[in-house]
N, C-alpha and C positions, 0 to 999 in steps of 0.2 A: 504494500500500500504506500503510495507516495504522499507527500505532505499535504497537497491540496485536497486529495481525497479524504485524508484524515481530518482536516479542518472542516470539510463540508459535511461529513457524516457524524462528527462528534459534537452533537448539539448540547449535551450536558456531560458532567463528570462520569455518569454511568456509561454513556456511549463511548466516551474517550477511553475509559478503562477497558471496555469490551473490545474495542479495536486495537488497543495496545496489547491485550492478551493474544489476539489473532496474529499480530506481528511477531510476537515472541514465539508462539507455537510454530509458525512458519520457519523460524530460525533455530528450532531444536531445543527450546527451553521447556523444562519440565515443571508442571504445576505442583505446588505444595499447598497444604491447608494448615491453618493455625491450630485446628483441633485434632491434628494427627501428628505422629512421630515423623521426624525428618531423617532421611539418609542422604548425606551430602558428601561428595568426593571432589578431590582436586580435578580441575578441568571440566567439572559439571556446570550446567546452566539451568537456573531455576527462577521461578517467580511465585509470589503469594499475593492474594487479594484480600482486602478487608472492606466489607460493606458494599461491595459491588462498584465502588467509586474511587478506591485507592488501590495502588499496586506497587510492590517492590520487586524488582528483578535483579539478579546478580549472577555473575560469572566468576568461578573460583580459580584463581591462580595459585601458585605455590608459595608465595611470600605472605606472611601474616600481617597484612594491613589493608584497610579499606580505602578505596577511591570512590567517592559518592557524588552523584549529581542529583539534586533534589529540585523538583518543580511541582506545579499544581495543575489539576485537571479541571477546576471550575472557573467560570467567568461570570461577570455580572449578567443577570437575567431577570425576568419577571416571573415570580413564583405563584402558582395557583394555590389558593386556599382550599381547604375542604368545604363542602357545601357551597360550591362556587357559583351555582346557577343563579342568575339574576334576570329579571324581566324589566325592560324599559319601553313601555308602549308595545309596539309590535316586535321590538328587537330583543334578542337574547344576548347577554354578555356574561362574563365570568369575573368573579371577585379575585383580586390578586394582591400581592405585596411585593416590595422590592427585595431582590437578593443581591447584596453587594452594592457597590457605589457606581452605578452606571450613569452614562450621559443619557438621561431618559428621553429627552426630546428626539434623540437619534433613533429611537425605537418606533416612532410614529410612522404610519404610512408605509411600512415595510412588511414583507411576508414573515410571519412568525410561526414556527413549528412547535407543536406540543411534544415534549419529550421528557424522559426521566425514568422513574421506576413506579410500577404498580404492584400492590400486594393483594393476592387473591386467596380465598378459602379453597382448601383441598379436602379430600376425604380424611386425611390424617392431620391437618392443621392449616398452615398458611404457607404461601410460597411467593417470592418476589420475582417479577419479570421486568426486563428492560422494555420500554415502550416508546414508539415514535408514531405520531399521527400521520395518516395518509393525506391530510388536508393542511392548509395554512389558514391563519386568521390575521387580521390587522387591527391596529388601533388608529382610527381615523382622526386626523387633526380637525379642530374646529375651524371653519372657514374664516378667512380674514375679514369678511363682511360682518361677521358676528363677534369679532375680536379685533377691532381696528388698531389696537396698540400692541399687537402681538410682536411686531418687529422692533419695538422699543424695549423688549425684555419680557420673557414668559417664564413664570415659576410653575413647574409641574406639580400639581397636587396628586400624590400617588393614589389616594383613595378614589378620586374622581376621574383622573385623566389617564390612568394606566389600565383601564378595563377594556379587554378586546371585544370587538364585535364578532360574534360567533355564528349568528344565523337569524332566521326569522321563525324557526321552530327549534325547540329545545331538546337536548339530550344531556344526560349527566356527562361529566368529563370522562369518567371511566368507560361508560357505554360508547362514547364517541371513538375510543381507542380499541374497542372490541373486547373489553373486559367487564361485562355486566355484573360479575360476581366479585368485583374488587371491593375490599373493605378499608383500604388505605392507599395513599399514593404520595409520591414525592416528585411533582411534575412542574415543569417550567415552560415559559414561552421564550424560545431562543430564535435569534435572527436566522432566517433560512435563505441566505444568499450565497451563491457559489463564489469561491475565491477568484479573483481576476487580477491581471497585470495592468498597471497604469503607467503613464509617462510616455513621452514621445519615443523613447527607446525601450519601453517595457521594463524600467528599472525597479518598479515598486510592486510588491505583492499586497493586495488589499483583501481583507476577509474578516468575517466575524471570528472572534476567539483567538486571535493571534497571541494575545495575553491570556493564557500562557501555554497554549497547545503547541506553539513553535518550540518551546523549551522541552515539553514532554516528549514530543516526537523526536527531536534532535538527540536527546539523551538515549532514547530507546534505539534509534538507528545507529548511533555511535557504539552502544553496548553490543549490538549485533555484529557490527563490522570490525571493531578493534580487537587487538590481542595485546597481552602484556601481563606483567606480574601483578601480584596483589589481588584483592577481591573487589571486582568492579561492580558498582551498584547504581541502578537508576531507580529513584524513589519518586513516585507520583502520588501526591496527596490531594484530597478533596478539601473544600471549605476554607481555603486561604483567603478568599474574598470576604469572609465573615469572621475572620479571626483565628481559625485553625484549632480552636479549643473543642474538638469533637472526637469521636471514636476513630474517624477516618482521617483526621487532620494531623498536621505536623506537630501539634501540641499533645498528641496522644502518645502512648507507649509503642506504637506500631513499629517505628524504625528501631528503637533500642531493643525491642523484643526480637525482631528479626536478626539484627546484628548479634545479639547475645546467643541466639540459637545456632547461628552459623559458627560462632566461636566454639560453642559447646560440642557441636557435631565434629568440628575439625580438631578438637582437643587443644585449643590455644587459649591463652589468657585474655579475657575480654578487655580489662582495663588497660593492660599493656598494649593491646592491639589498637584500641581507640587512640591512645596517646601518640601512636605512630601513623595515624590516618589523616586524610585530607578530604574536605567536602567543598563542593561548589553549590551554592544556593542560586539556582538559575531562574530568573524572572525578568521580564523586559524592563527597559529603562526609557526615560523621556528623552527624545531627541529635540534639538533646537527646532522650534516651530518657525517656518519661514515668514509667517505673518505676525508673530509675537516673539521675536528673539530676546526681548527685554525680560521675559519670564525665566531665562536661564542664568546660571552662574556666570560671572564675567570671564573666568579663565578655564572652566571645565565644561565644555559645550559639545557633547557628543552629537554627531550628525548621522543620518541614515546613509549607509554606504561607507562609513568611516571605520568599520571594524566592530568587534565585540566590545561591549562596555563593561568596565569594572566600576562598581558602585561603592561609595564610601560615605560615612556620616560620623561626625564627632561623637554624637550621643548614642551611637550603635543601633540606629534603626537598620543599618546594614552591618554585616559581620566582618567586613574586610579589615585585615590588619596589613601593616607594611610587608611582613614576611609572606603572608598568603598572596598578596597582590604580586610580589616579586616572583613567587613560584609560578603562578599562572602566566605572567608576562614572559618568563623564560621558556616555559613549555610551548606557548603559542608562538613566540618568536621563532623558535627552532622549526616549527611547522609552517612558517610563512604566513601567520595569521596576525593581523593588526589588532591592537587593543586601544581603546580610548577610555576616558574617565568621566564619571558623572558624580557631581555634588549638587545638592539643592542650593538655590540662593539662600543666604544666611537669614533672610527675613521671610522665608516661607517654611511652612511645616513640611516635614518629610513623610513620604509613604514608608511602608515597610514590606518585608517579604517573610517567607517561612524560615529563613536561615537562622535568625536569632531565636525563634521558637524551638526549632529542632535542637539548637545548642543547649537549651535548658534541659533536654532529655539525655543527650550524649555529647560530651564536650570533645571537640577536635578542631584543628586548624581549618578555618573556613573562609571563603571569599564569596561575595555577592557579585553576580554577573548577569548579563542579559543582552538582548538585541536593542538597538536604538529604535524607538517606535514613535509614531505619530498617532493621534486620536485614541489614546489609551482609554479603555472602558467605553468607547463608542460601540454602536451596533456593527460598524465596519471600521477596522483599524488598518494601519499601514506600516510596512517595514520595507527595507531594501533587499532585493533578491541576493545581492552580493554578500550581505551580512549573514543571511541564512546559510549560504555555502561556507562562509568563514567559520561560523559557529560549529557546524557539523565537522569541519576539518579539525578545529581546535579541540573538540570533545574526543574525537578519535585519538588525537595526540595525547590528551590527558589520560585516557584509559590505557594507552599503550606505554606511557612513561613509567619508569621504575625509579623510585627515590627512597631515601631514608631520612626521616625527620629527627633532628637533634633538638636541644633546648632552644637554641637561637639560630639554627641553621638547617638547611636542607641539602643533602648530597644526592646528586643524580647519578644513577648507574646507567651503563649502556644497556638499552633494551635488547632482548633476545630477538 
């Protein structure tokens, strides 16, 4: 599966994880389950899922240290409440709430697909199913004739303005998906537009969910392609957009549990192994906007097409240290991959990623990185095609690199 197909089909974290699993199976990775015993061997390739929307894959080399790339599977979307059906005159609409921090006006007048997970009763209990609607819906804008000041500034009221028009006759949400016996669901309205290239030379890839499915896909593709020492890990977490403090999020015990079980199966000391390990927290970064360059830091101004971005922050919204940044710059430079640096303006609040949250569970040297992106959290976002290629190349080099961490140094070995 190529990146554009992955972006187009992965409407929610459930579908992103489902297609990630398919990629791994095609490349010879073996499924493990948290509620079963694990048999792990050197040179083996494995993955384990949690909650249907998070996944950790790993390839076992002979040296006892981890090389981890963490990303997230979720994106801002409009979430359907239960008992969603609402009547407005002859129209049927559904009750919703916001998931994450989207640019909500960008979701108006676009095709939105219903997708996520539906839970149904069975003879023995209940069972969860991934679901995607065969239809799309829209959220129509109010005509300018009825809101003459709309172009002077429009504040979206989420309870009134983000309700989709679903028909002139009603069905329950679950019935419309073909699950009349559903008793619960976790469903979203996600932008349903195919990725496309833009620019006079086709330099830019535009698509829903570039943040952060480009990172998830790139880490998986690099894991499948690369070879090298150490235990190479691609960790895909749900719920980053709402804080990661869930069973499937980076704030859970999922990563530390998997790493600990790998260490136990290989009979290596976990704490010693973590101390010699390295992690990349991979999530996209803000590029300089061509119409608003004043919003960026005066001297750290990443641009689309300028290479992979290393993100840093004095108060540790990002995990980057001088040593971790130097390690990545060295690995990427040897692979011919350019790096650039992002800092927020000092008078603006910083965003955050899952890196710092993961570090609270298992401590290791970590760097925050990502693609330079425009229109972050819009229904359609934008990156440079050349940066995607650079990221893939850099991650292959990272997984292929062999190094040893000291207290204040990192020694590189010649890769086999």
